[in-house]
The first five atom37 places (N, CA, C, CB, O) and aatype in JSON, in Angstrom:
{
  "aatype": [12, 15, 17, 18, 10, 8, 19, 10, 11, 2, 18, 0, 19, 13, 11, 7, 1, 0, 1, 1, 11, 6, 18, 17, 18, 13, 13, 10, 4, 2, 10, 19, 19, 0, 10, 4, 10, 0, 19, 9, 3, 11, 19, 10, 5, 16, 14, 7, 15, 0, 3, 7, 0, 7, 9, 10, 7, 15, 9, 18, 15, 13, 19, 19, 12, 9, 14, 16, 9, 0, 19, 7, 19, 1, 1, 10, 8, 3, 16, 7, 1, 19, 7, 17, 17, 12, 13, 9, 19, 12, 9, 14, 9, 19, 7, 0, 10, 19, 10, 10, 18, 13, 13, 19, 11, 3, 15, 3, 14, 6, 15, 2, 6, 18, 7, 14, 2, 14, 11, 5, 19, 6, 3, 0, 5, 13, 15, 7],
  "atom_mask": [
    [1, 1, 1, 1, 1],
    [1, 1, 1, 1, 1],
    [1, 1, 1, 1, 1],
    [1, 1, 1, 1, 1],
    [1, 1, 1, 1, 1],
    [1, 1, 1, 1, 1],
    [1, 1, 1, 1, 1],
    [1, 1, 1, 1, 1],
    [1, 1, 1, 1, 1],
    [1, 1, 1, 1, 1],
    [1, 1, 1, 1, 1],
    [1, 1, 1, 1, 1],
    [1, 1, 1, 1, 1],
    [1, 1, 1, 1, 1],
    [1, 1, 1, 1, 1],
    [1, 1, 1, 0, 1],
    [1, 1, 1, 1, 1],
    [1, 1, 1, 1, 1],
    [1, 1, 1, 1, 1],
    [1, 1, 1, 1, 1],
    [1, 1, 1, 1, 1],
    [1, 1, 1, 1, 1],
    [1, 1, 1, 1, 1],
    [1, 1, 1, 1, 1],
    [1, 1, 1, 1, 1],
    [1, 1, 1, 1, 1],
    [1, 1, 1, 1, 1],
    [1, 1, 1, 1, 1],
    [1, 1, 1, 1, 1],
    [1, 1, 1, 1, 1],
    [1, 1, 1, 1, 1],
    [1, 1, 1, 1, 1],
    [1, 1, 1, 1, 1],
    [1, 1, 1, 1, 1],
    [1, 1, 1, 1, 1],
    [1, 1, 1, 1, 1],
    [1, 1, 1, 1, 1],
    [1, 1, 1, 1, 1],
    [1, 1, 1, 1, 1],
    [1, 1, 1, 1, 1],
    [1, 1, 1, 1, 1],
    [1, 1, 1, 1, 1],
    [1, 1, 1, 1, 1],
    [1, 1, 1, 1, 1],
    [1, 1, 1, 1, 1],
    [1, 1, 1, 1, 1],
    [1, 1, 1, 1, 1],
    [1, 1, 1, 0, 1],
    [1, 1, 1, 1, 1],
    [1, 1, 1, 1, 1],
    [1, 1, 1, 1, 1],
    [1, 1, 1, 0, 1],
    [1, 1, 1, 1, 1],
    [1, 1, 1, 0, 1],
    [1, 1, 1, 1, 1],
    [1, 1, 1, 1, 1],
    [1, 1, 1, 0, 1],
    [1, 1, 1, 1, 1],
    [1, 1, 1, 1, 1],
    [1, 1, 1, 1, 1],
    [1, 1, 1, 1, 1],
    [1, 1, 1, 1, 1],
    [1, 1, 1, 1, 1],
    [1, 1, 1, 1, 1],
    [1, 1, 1, 1, 1],
    [1, 1, 1, 1, 1],
    [1, 1, 1, 1, 1],
    [1, 1, 1, 1, 1],
    [1, 1, 1, 1, 1],
    [1, 1, 1, 1, 1],
    [1, 1, 1, 1, 1],
    [1, 1, 1, 0, 1],
    [1, 1, 1, 1, 1],
    [1, 1, 1, 1, 1],
    [1, 1, 1, 1, 1],
    [1, 1, 1, 1, 1],
    [1, 1, 1, 1, 1],
    [1, 1, 1, 1, 1],
    [1, 1, 1, 1, 1],
    [1, 1, 1, 0, 1],
    [1, 1, 1, 1, 1],
    [1, 1, 1, 1, 1],
    [1, 1, 1, 0, 1],
    [1, 1, 1, 1, 1],
    [1, 1, 1, 1, 1],
    [1, 1, 1, 1, 1],
    [1, 1, 1, 1, 1],
    [1, 1, 1, 1, 1],
    [1, 1, 1, 1, 1],
    [1, 1, 1, 1, 1],
    [1, 1, 1, 1, 1],
    [1, 1, 1, 1, 1],
    [1, 1, 1, 1, 1],
    [1, 1, 1, 1, 1],
    [1, 1, 1, 0, 1],
    [1, 1, 1, 1, 1],
    [1, 1, 1, 1, 1],
    [1, 1, 1, 1, 1],
    [1, 1, 1, 1, 1],
    [1, 1, 1, 1, 1],
    [1, 1, 1, 1, 1],
    [1, 1, 1, 1, 1],
    [1, 1, 1, 1, 1],
    [1, 1, 1, 1, 1],
    [1, 1, 1, 1, 1],
    [1, 1, 1, 1, 1],
    [1, 1, 1, 1, 1],
    [1, 1, 1, 1, 1],
    [1, 1, 1, 1, 1],
    [1, 1, 1, 1, 1],
    [1, 1, 1, 1, 1],
    [1, 1, 1, 1, 1],
    [1, 1, 1, 1, 1],
    [1, 1, 1, 1, 1],
    [1, 1, 1, 0, 1],
    [1, 1, 1, 1, 1],
    [1, 1, 1, 1, 1],
    [1, 1, 1, 1, 1],
    [1, 1, 1, 1, 1],
    [1, 1, 1, 1, 1],
    [1, 1, 1, 1, 1],
    [1, 1, 1, 1, 1],
    [1, 1, 1, 1, 1],
    [1, 1, 1, 1, 1],
    [1, 1, 1, 1, 1],
    [1, 1, 1, 1, 1],
    [1, 1, 1, 1, 1],
    [1, 1, 1, 0, 1]
  ],
  "atom_positions": [
    [[135.32, 90.14, 128.96], [135.96, 88.93, 128.51], [134.93, 87.86, 128.15], [136.91, 88.42, 129.58], [135.19, 87.02, 127.29]],
    [[133.77, 87.9, 128.81], [132.75, 86.89, 128.52], [132.21, 87.02, 127.1], [131.6, 86.99, 129.53], [131.86, 86.02, 126.47]],
    [[132.14, 88.26, 126.58], [131.68, 88.45, 125.21], [132.67, 87.85, 124.23], [131.46, 89.94, 124.91], [132.29, 87.28, 123.21]],
    [[133.95, 87.98, 124.53], [134.99, 87.43, 123.68], [134.87, 85.9, 123.63], [136.39, 87.84, 124.19], [134.9, 85.3, 122.55]],
    [[134.72, 85.3, 124.79], [134.58, 83.84, 124.85], [133.29, 83.37, 124.2], [134.64, 83.36, 126.3], [133.24, 82.31, 123.59]],
    [[132.23, 84.17, 124.35], [130.95, 83.83, 123.73], [131.1, 83.75, 122.2], [129.87, 84.86, 124.11], [130.58, 82.83, 121.58]],
    [[131.79, 84.7, 121.62], [132.0, 84.7, 120.17], [132.86, 83.5, 119.77], [132.67, 86.02, 119.71], [132.58, 82.86, 118.76]],
    [[133.89, 83.2, 120.54], [134.74, 82.06, 120.21], [133.98, 80.74, 120.32], [135.96, 82.04, 121.12], [134.21, 79.83, 119.52]],
    [[133.08, 80.64, 121.29], [132.27, 79.41, 121.42], [131.33, 79.25, 120.23], [131.45, 79.45, 122.73], [131.02, 78.12, 119.84]],
    [[130.89, 80.35, 119.66], [130.02, 80.34, 118.49], [130.83, 80.65, 117.24], [128.85, 81.35, 118.65], [130.38, 81.41, 116.37]],
    [[132.02, 80.08, 117.15], [132.99, 80.47, 116.14], [132.53, 80.35, 114.7], [134.21, 79.68, 116.31], [133.02, 81.08, 113.84]],
    [[131.6, 79.44, 114.42], [131.17, 79.27, 113.03], [129.66, 79.41, 112.91], [131.62, 77.92, 112.49], [129.05, 78.82, 112.01]],
    [[129.05, 80.18, 113.79], [127.6, 80.38, 113.76], [127.34, 81.66, 112.96], [127.0, 80.48, 115.22], [127.66, 82.76, 113.39]],
    [[126.75, 81.48, 111.79], [126.47, 82.61, 110.92], [124.98, 82.95, 110.95], [126.91, 82.3, 109.49], [124.53, 83.84, 110.22]],
    [[124.22, 82.26, 111.78], [122.78, 82.52, 111.92], [122.55, 83.35, 113.17], [121.95, 81.2, 111.97], [123.37, 83.35, 114.09]],
    [[121.43, 84.04, 113.2], [121.09, 84.81, 114.38], [121.61, 86.23, 114.33], [0.0, 0.0, 0.0], [121.99, 86.75, 113.28]],
    [[121.6, 86.84, 115.51], [121.93, 88.25, 115.61], [122.97, 88.46, 116.71], [120.68, 89.08, 115.89], [123.03, 87.7, 117.67]],
    [[123.79, 89.51, 116.56], [124.78, 89.88, 117.57], [124.61, 91.35, 117.92], [126.22, 89.59, 117.05], [124.59, 92.22, 117.04]],
    [[124.48, 91.62, 119.2], [124.37, 93.01, 119.66], [125.65, 93.78, 119.39], [124.04, 93.05, 121.16], [126.7, 93.2, 119.13]],
    [[125.54, 95.1, 119.45], [126.74, 95.93, 119.32], [127.75, 95.57, 120.39], [126.38, 97.43, 119.42], [128.95, 95.48, 120.12]],
    [[127.27, 95.36, 121.61], [128.14, 95.04, 122.73], [128.98, 93.8, 122.42], [127.32, 94.83, 124.02], [130.19, 93.78, 122.65]],
    [[128.33, 92.76, 121.91], [129.03, 91.52, 121.58], [130.1, 91.77, 120.53], [128.05, 90.45, 121.08], [131.24, 91.33, 120.68]],
    [[129.76, 92.49, 119.47], [130.7, 92.74, 118.38], [131.88, 93.59, 118.86], [130.0, 93.44, 117.22], [133.04, 93.24, 118.62]],
    [[131.59, 94.69, 119.53], [132.66, 95.63, 119.87], [133.55, 95.14, 121.01], [132.07, 96.96, 120.24], [134.74, 95.45, 121.02]],
    [[133.0, 94.37, 121.96], [133.87, 93.78, 122.98], [134.8, 92.74, 122.36], [133.04, 93.14, 124.11], [135.96, 92.65, 122.73]],
    [[134.28, 91.96, 121.42], [135.12, 91.01, 120.71], [136.21, 91.75, 119.93], [134.28, 90.13, 119.75], [137.37, 91.35, 119.95]],
    [[135.83, 92.83, 119.26], [136.79, 93.64, 118.51], [137.88, 94.19, 119.44], [136.06, 94.8, 117.79], [139.06, 94.12, 119.12]],
    [[137.47, 94.72, 120.59], [138.42, 95.29, 121.55], [139.39, 94.23, 122.08], [137.68, 95.95, 122.71], [140.6, 94.47, 122.14]],
    [[138.87, 93.08, 122.46], [139.73, 92.0, 122.95], [140.7, 91.54, 121.86], [138.89, 90.81, 123.43], [141.87, 91.29, 122.14]],
    [[140.21, 91.43, 120.64], [141.09, 91.06, 119.52], [142.21, 92.07, 119.35], [140.29, 90.94, 118.23], [143.37, 91.69, 119.13]],
    [[141.87, 93.33, 119.44], [142.87, 94.39, 119.29], [143.94, 94.29, 120.37], [142.2, 95.77, 119.32], [145.14, 94.39, 120.09]],
    [[143.52, 94.1, 121.61], [144.47, 94.0, 122.73], [145.38, 92.79, 122.56], [143.71, 93.91, 124.08], [146.59, 92.9, 122.72]],
    [[144.79, 91.63, 122.23], [145.6, 90.43, 122.03], [146.56, 90.62, 120.87], [144.69, 89.2, 121.78], [147.73, 90.25, 120.98]],
    [[146.1, 91.19, 119.77], [146.96, 91.4, 118.6], [148.12, 92.34, 118.93], [146.15, 91.97, 117.42], [149.25, 92.09, 118.51]],
    [[147.85, 93.4, 119.68], [148.93, 94.32, 120.07], [149.94, 93.65, 120.98], [148.34, 95.56, 120.76], [151.15, 93.84, 120.82]],
    [[149.46, 92.86, 121.92], [150.37, 92.13, 122.82], [151.24, 91.14, 122.04], [149.57, 91.39, 123.91], [152.44, 91.03, 122.28]],
    [[150.62, 90.43, 121.12], [151.38, 89.48, 120.3], [152.38, 90.19, 119.39], [150.44, 88.62, 119.47], [153.45, 89.66, 119.11]],
    [[152.03, 91.38, 118.92], [152.96, 92.15, 118.09], [154.19, 92.54, 118.9], [152.26, 93.41, 117.51], [155.32, 92.5, 118.4]],
    [[153.97, 92.93, 120.14], [155.1, 93.3, 121.01], [155.97, 92.07, 121.28], [154.58, 93.89, 122.36], [157.19, 92.14, 121.21]],
    [[155.32, 90.94, 121.57], [156.07, 89.69, 121.81], [156.84, 89.29, 120.56], [155.12, 88.55, 122.24], [158.01, 88.9, 120.64]],
    [[156.2, 89.38, 119.4], [156.88, 89.08, 118.13], [158.11, 89.97, 117.95], [155.92, 89.26, 116.94], [159.17, 89.5, 117.54]],
    [[157.95, 91.25, 118.27], [159.06, 92.2, 118.09], [160.21, 91.88, 119.06], [158.56, 93.66, 118.32], [161.38, 91.9, 118.67]],
    [[159.85, 91.58, 120.32], [160.88, 91.28, 121.31], [161.62, 89.99, 120.95], [160.26, 91.16, 122.72], [162.84, 89.91, 121.06]],
    [[160.86, 88.97, 120.53], [161.46, 87.69, 120.18], [162.06, 87.68, 118.77], [160.44, 86.58, 120.3], [162.72, 86.72, 118.38]],
    [[161.81, 88.74, 118.03], [162.28, 88.87, 116.65], [161.89, 87.65, 115.82], [163.8, 89.07, 116.62], [162.72, 87.04, 115.14]],
    [[160.61, 87.3, 115.89], [160.11, 86.17, 115.11], [160.1, 86.52, 113.63], [158.68, 85.76, 115.58], [160.1, 87.7, 113.27]],
    [[160.1, 85.51, 112.77], [160.1, 85.78, 111.33], [158.92, 86.68, 110.94], [160.04, 84.46, 110.53], [157.77, 86.42, 111.31]],
    [[159.21, 87.71, 110.19], [158.18, 88.63, 109.73], [157.89, 89.78, 110.67], [0.0, 0.0, 0.0], [157.17, 90.71, 110.3]],
    [[158.44, 89.75, 111.88], [158.11, 90.81, 112.85], [158.62, 92.18, 112.42], [158.69, 90.46, 114.21], [158.04, 93.2, 112.8]],
    [[159.7, 92.22, 111.65], [160.21, 93.5, 111.16], [159.23, 94.15, 110.19], [161.56, 93.3, 110.47], [159.21, 95.38, 110.06]],
    [[158.42, 93.34, 109.51], [157.43, 93.85, 108.57], [156.07, 94.05, 109.21], [157.3, 92.92, 107.39], [155.12, 94.44, 108.53]],
    [[155.96, 93.78, 110.51], [154.69, 93.95, 111.21], [153.77, 92.74, 111.14], [0.0, 0.0, 0.0], [152.6, 92.82, 111.51]],
    [[154.3, 91.62, 110.67], [153.49, 90.4, 110.56], [154.27, 89.24, 111.15], [153.1, 90.11, 109.08], [154.66, 88.31, 110.44]],
    [[154.5, 89.3, 112.46], [155.23, 88.23, 113.13], [154.44, 86.94, 113.15], [0.0, 0.0, 0.0], [153.24, 86.92, 112.89]],
    [[155.13, 85.87, 113.45], [154.54, 84.54, 113.38], [153.41, 84.36, 114.4], [155.6, 83.48, 113.6], [152.37, 83.78, 114.07]],
    [[153.58, 84.85, 115.61], [152.53, 84.7, 116.63], [151.28, 85.48, 116.25], [153.04, 85.17, 118.0], [150.17, 84.95, 116.35]],
    [[151.45, 86.71, 115.82], [150.31, 87.52, 115.4], [149.61, 86.95, 114.19], [0.0, 0.0, 0.0], [148.38, 87.01, 114.08]],
    [[150.39, 86.39, 113.28], [149.81, 85.8, 112.07], [149.0, 84.56, 112.41], [150.91, 85.44, 111.07], [147.91, 84.36, 111.86]],
    [[149.52, 83.72, 113.3], [148.78, 82.53, 113.71], [147.49, 82.93, 114.41], [149.64, 81.65, 114.65], [146.44, 82.36, 114.14]],
    [[147.58, 83.91, 115.3], [146.38, 84.37, 116.01], [145.34, 84.91, 115.02], [146.74, 85.45, 117.05], [144.15, 84.61, 115.14]],
    [[145.77, 85.7, 114.06], [144.85, 86.26, 113.07], [144.17, 85.15, 112.28], [145.6, 87.19, 112.11], [142.98, 85.23, 111.98]],
    [[144.91, 84.13, 111.95], [144.34, 83.0, 111.22], [143.31, 82.26, 112.07], [145.45, 82.03, 110.77], [142.25, 81.86, 111.57]],
    [[143.61, 82.07, 113.35], [142.72, 81.34, 114.25], [141.4, 82.08, 114.46], [143.41, 81.12, 115.6], [140.34, 81.44, 114.51]],
    [[141.43, 83.4, 114.57], [140.2, 84.15, 114.85], [139.52, 84.68, 113.59], [140.5, 85.32, 115.78], [138.56, 85.45, 113.68]],
    [[140.0, 84.3, 112.42], [139.42, 84.82, 111.19], [137.94, 84.41, 111.05], [140.21, 84.32, 109.98], [137.1, 85.27, 110.78]],
    [[137.62, 83.14, 111.22], [136.23, 82.7, 111.05], [135.33, 83.27, 112.13], [136.15, 81.16, 111.06], [134.24, 83.75, 111.81]],
    [[135.73, 83.25, 113.42], [134.86, 83.89, 114.42], [134.62, 85.38, 114.15], [135.47, 83.73, 115.82], [133.54, 85.89, 114.4]],
    [[135.63, 86.07, 113.62], [135.49, 87.49, 113.31], [134.48, 87.7, 112.19], [136.84, 88.09, 112.92], [133.64, 88.6, 112.27]],
    [[134.55, 86.89, 111.16], [133.59, 87.0, 110.06], [132.19, 86.64, 110.56], [133.99, 86.07, 108.88], [131.22, 87.32, 110.22]],
    [[132.1, 85.58, 111.37], [130.79, 85.13, 111.87], [130.12, 86.19, 112.73], [130.93, 83.84, 112.68], [128.92, 86.45, 112.56]],
    [[130.85, 86.82, 113.63], [130.23, 87.85, 114.48], [129.89, 89.08, 113.64], [131.18, 88.23, 115.64], [128.91, 89.77, 113.94]],
    [[130.66, 89.36, 112.61], [130.33, 90.46, 111.71], [129.04, 90.2, 110.95], [0.0, 0.0, 0.0], [128.21, 91.1, 110.79]],
    [[128.87, 88.98, 110.48], [127.63, 88.61, 109.78], [126.45, 88.7, 110.74], [127.73, 87.17, 109.18], [125.4, 89.24, 110.37]],
    [[126.6, 88.18, 111.96], [125.5, 88.26, 112.93], [125.19, 89.72, 113.28], [125.85, 87.47, 114.21], [124.03, 90.06, 113.52]],
    [[126.21, 90.56, 113.32], [126.0, 91.99, 113.6], [125.2, 92.63, 112.47], [127.36, 92.73, 113.79], [124.3, 93.43, 112.72]],
    [[125.52, 92.28, 111.23], [124.75, 92.78, 110.1], [123.31, 92.29, 110.17], [125.4, 92.35, 108.77], [122.38, 93.04, 109.88]],
    [[123.12, 91.04, 110.55], [121.77, 90.51, 110.71], [120.99, 91.31, 111.75], [121.82, 89.02, 111.13], [119.79, 91.53, 111.6]],
    [[121.68, 91.76, 112.8], [121.02, 92.52, 113.85], [120.49, 93.85, 113.34], [121.99, 92.76, 115.0], [119.54, 94.4, 113.9]],
    [[121.09, 94.36, 112.29], [120.62, 95.62, 111.71], [119.72, 95.37, 110.5], [121.8, 96.49, 111.29], [119.36, 96.31, 109.79]],
    [[119.35, 94.11, 110.28], [118.41, 93.77, 109.21], [119.05, 93.6, 107.84], [0.0, 0.0, 0.0], [118.36, 93.66, 106.83]],
    [[120.35, 93.37, 107.8], [121.05, 93.21, 106.53], [121.57, 91.79, 106.37], [122.21, 94.22, 106.42], [121.82, 91.1, 107.36]],
    [[121.72, 91.37, 105.14], [122.29, 90.05, 104.87], [123.8, 90.09, 105.08], [121.95, 89.58, 103.43], [124.43, 91.14, 104.97]],
    [[124.37, 88.93, 105.37], [125.8, 88.85, 105.63], [126.67, 89.18, 104.44], [0.0, 0.0, 0.0], [127.85, 89.51, 104.59]],
    [[126.1, 89.11, 103.24], [126.88, 89.43, 102.04], [127.38, 90.87, 102.04], [126.04, 89.19, 100.81], [128.29, 91.2, 101.28]],
    [[126.81, 91.72, 102.87], [127.28, 93.1, 102.98], [128.74, 93.15, 103.46], [126.39, 93.89, 103.93], [129.4, 94.18, 103.29]],
    [[129.24, 92.07, 104.04], [130.64, 92.04, 104.48], [131.59, 92.3, 103.31], [130.97, 90.69, 105.14], [132.68, 92.84, 103.5]],
    [[131.18, 91.91, 102.11], [132.04, 92.09, 100.95], [132.21, 93.54, 100.53], [131.49, 91.3, 99.79], [133.07, 93.85, 99.7]],
    [[131.41, 94.44, 101.08], [131.53, 95.85, 100.72], [132.89, 96.41, 101.16], [130.39, 96.68, 101.35], [133.35, 97.42, 100.64]],
    [[133.51, 95.74, 102.12], [134.81, 96.19, 102.59], [135.87, 96.11, 101.49], [135.24, 95.35, 103.8], [136.94, 96.7, 101.62]],
    [[135.58, 95.39, 100.42], [136.52, 95.28, 99.31], [136.61, 96.58, 98.48], [136.12, 94.12, 98.4], [137.53, 96.75, 97.68]],
    [[135.66, 97.47, 98.68], [135.72, 98.78, 98.03], [136.6, 99.66, 98.92], [134.26, 99.41, 97.83], [136.24, 99.92, 100.06]],
    [[137.73, 100.12, 98.42], [138.66, 100.88, 99.26], [138.0, 102.08, 99.94], [139.83, 101.36, 98.42], [137.21, 102.8, 99.32]],
    [[138.3, 102.28, 101.17], [137.9, 103.36, 102.06], [136.38, 103.44, 102.23], [138.41, 104.68, 101.52], [135.89, 103.28, 103.35]],
    [[135.65, 103.67, 101.17], [134.2, 103.83, 101.26], [133.54, 102.56, 101.82], [133.6, 104.16, 99.88], [132.65, 102.65, 102.66]],
    [[133.98, 101.4, 101.35], [133.41, 100.14, 101.81], [133.61, 99.95, 103.3], [0.0, 0.0, 0.0], [132.69, 99.53, 104.01]],
    [[134.81, 100.25, 103.79], [135.1, 100.12, 105.22], [134.25, 101.09, 106.04], [136.59, 100.36, 105.49], [133.78, 100.75, 107.12]],
    [[134.06, 102.3, 105.53], [133.25, 103.29, 106.24], [131.78, 102.87, 106.29], [133.38, 104.66, 105.58], [131.12, 103.05, 107.32]],
    [[131.26, 102.33, 105.21], [129.87, 101.86, 105.18], [129.7, 100.7, 106.16], [129.46, 101.42, 103.76], [128.73, 100.66, 106.91]],
    [[130.64, 99.76, 106.16], [130.57, 98.64, 107.08], [130.67, 99.1, 108.53], [131.68, 97.63, 106.76], [129.97, 98.58, 109.39]],
    [[131.53, 100.07, 108.79], [131.64, 100.64, 110.13], [130.31, 101.25, 110.56], [132.75, 101.69, 110.18], [129.9, 101.09, 111.71]],
    [[129.66, 101.96, 109.66], [128.34, 102.54, 109.97], [127.34, 101.45, 110.35], [127.81, 103.35, 108.77], [126.6, 101.59, 111.32]],
    [[127.32, 100.37, 109.59], [126.4, 99.26, 109.89], [126.71, 98.65, 111.25], [126.48, 98.18, 108.81], [125.79, 98.28, 111.99]],
    [[127.99, 98.54, 111.6], [128.38, 97.93, 112.86], [128.07, 98.81, 114.07], [129.85, 97.59, 112.84], [127.84, 98.28, 115.16]],
    [[128.06, 100.13, 113.91], [127.75, 101.01, 115.05], [126.27, 101.32, 115.14], [128.54, 102.3, 114.94], [125.81, 101.86, 116.15]],
    [[125.53, 101.0, 114.11], [124.08, 101.25, 114.08], [123.39, 100.4, 115.14], [123.49, 100.96, 112.68], [123.8, 99.27, 115.41]],
    [[122.34, 100.94, 115.75], [121.59, 100.21, 116.77], [120.83, 99.05, 116.14], [120.61, 101.16, 117.49], [120.58, 99.02, 114.93]],
    [[120.47, 98.1, 116.97], [119.72, 96.92, 116.54], [118.36, 97.3, 116.0], [119.57, 95.94, 117.69], [117.8, 98.34, 116.34]],
    [[117.81, 96.43, 115.13], [116.39, 96.54, 114.79], [115.63, 96.34, 116.1], [115.95, 95.48, 113.68], [115.89, 95.38, 116.82]],
    [[114.69, 97.22, 116.42], [114.03, 97.15, 117.72], [113.17, 95.9, 117.92], [113.18, 98.36, 117.92], [112.98, 95.45, 119.05]],
    [[112.67, 95.35, 116.87], [111.8, 94.17, 116.96], [112.49, 92.97, 116.34], [110.44, 94.44, 116.27], [113.62, 93.06, 115.85]],
    [[111.8, 91.85, 116.36], [112.31, 90.66, 115.68], [112.41, 90.94, 114.18], [111.38, 89.43, 115.95], [111.62, 91.71, 113.63]],
    [[113.39, 90.33, 113.55], [113.48, 90.42, 112.1], [113.65, 89.01, 111.55], [114.67, 91.35, 111.65], [113.52, 88.04, 112.31]],
    [[113.93, 88.86, 110.29], [114.0, 87.54, 109.68], [115.14, 86.68, 110.24], [114.16, 87.67, 108.19], [115.19, 85.48, 109.98]],
    [[116.05, 87.3, 111.01], [117.2, 86.58, 111.56], [116.99, 86.19, 113.02], [118.44, 87.42, 111.44], [117.84, 85.51, 113.6]],
    [[115.88, 86.59, 113.61], [115.58, 86.2, 114.98], [115.1, 87.36, 115.81], [0.0, 0.0, 0.0], [114.95, 88.48, 115.32]],
    [[114.85, 87.08, 117.1], [114.38, 88.13, 118.0], [115.51, 89.11, 118.34], [113.8, 87.51, 119.29], [116.69, 88.79, 118.19]],
    [[115.13, 90.28, 118.79], [116.1, 91.28, 119.21], [116.88, 90.73, 120.4], [115.4, 92.64, 119.58], [116.28, 90.41, 121.42]],
    [[118.21, 90.6, 120.3], [118.99, 90.02, 121.39], [118.91, 90.83, 122.68], [120.43, 89.89, 120.97], [119.09, 90.27, 123.76]],
    [[118.65, 92.12, 122.6], [118.5, 92.93, 123.8], [117.28, 92.48, 124.59], [118.38, 94.42, 123.45], [117.34, 92.35, 125.81]],
    [[116.19, 92.23, 123.89], [114.96, 91.8, 124.55], [115.12, 90.4, 125.12], [113.79, 91.85, 123.58], [114.62, 90.12, 126.21]],
    [[115.81, 89.53, 124.4], [116.02, 88.17, 124.88], [116.87, 88.19, 126.14], [116.69, 87.3, 123.8], [116.56, 87.49, 127.11]],
    [[117.94, 88.98, 126.13], [118.83, 89.08, 127.28], [118.1, 89.67, 128.48], [120.06, 89.93, 126.94], [118.25, 89.18, 129.6]],
    [[117.31, 90.72, 128.27], [116.56, 91.33, 129.36], [115.56, 90.35, 129.96], [115.83, 92.58, 128.87], [115.37, 90.32, 131.17]],
    [[114.91, 89.54, 129.12], [113.94, 88.54, 129.6], [114.64, 87.46, 130.42], [113.19, 87.9, 128.43], [114.06, 86.97, 131.39]],
    [[115.85, 87.09, 130.06], [116.57, 86.07, 130.8], [116.95, 86.56, 132.2], [117.83, 85.65, 130.05], [116.87, 85.79, 133.16]],
    [[117.34, 87.82, 132.32], [117.77, 88.35, 133.6], [116.61, 88.77, 134.49], [118.68, 89.51, 133.4], [116.77, 88.86, 135.71]],
    [[115.46, 89.03, 133.92], [114.32, 89.46, 134.73], [113.48, 88.28, 135.21], [113.45, 90.44, 133.94], [112.69, 88.43, 136.15]],
    [[113.63, 87.12, 134.58], [112.78, 85.98, 134.93], [113.4, 84.99, 135.76], [0.0, 0.0, 0.0], [112.77, 83.99, 136.11]]
  ]
}
């Protein structure tokens, strides 16, 4: 849960790097919240819930849109890529698969133009 809150606190930070752990825990928490809201939308029969886009889920999606893009850009930075690679998702199927590959890829082991390796920074904080 702390990774989720960390991303929300840095909701519009497009600089720096994000570890796989940060990205995927945020993704997992988003998925759980979205599923819970979908169930609530269905039970309450909110407008649009019959089409799978209930009002609560839609509001939540809108609220987390910028943090989701920001953590995605930071994740791309962690693999040494510019954030503009996010637009590859606009290519049907292939774009999403390429972006998924970038998101599961391990961090650049050393510092890159976007900052130091977050794994090394985190390890230094806990060891000192």
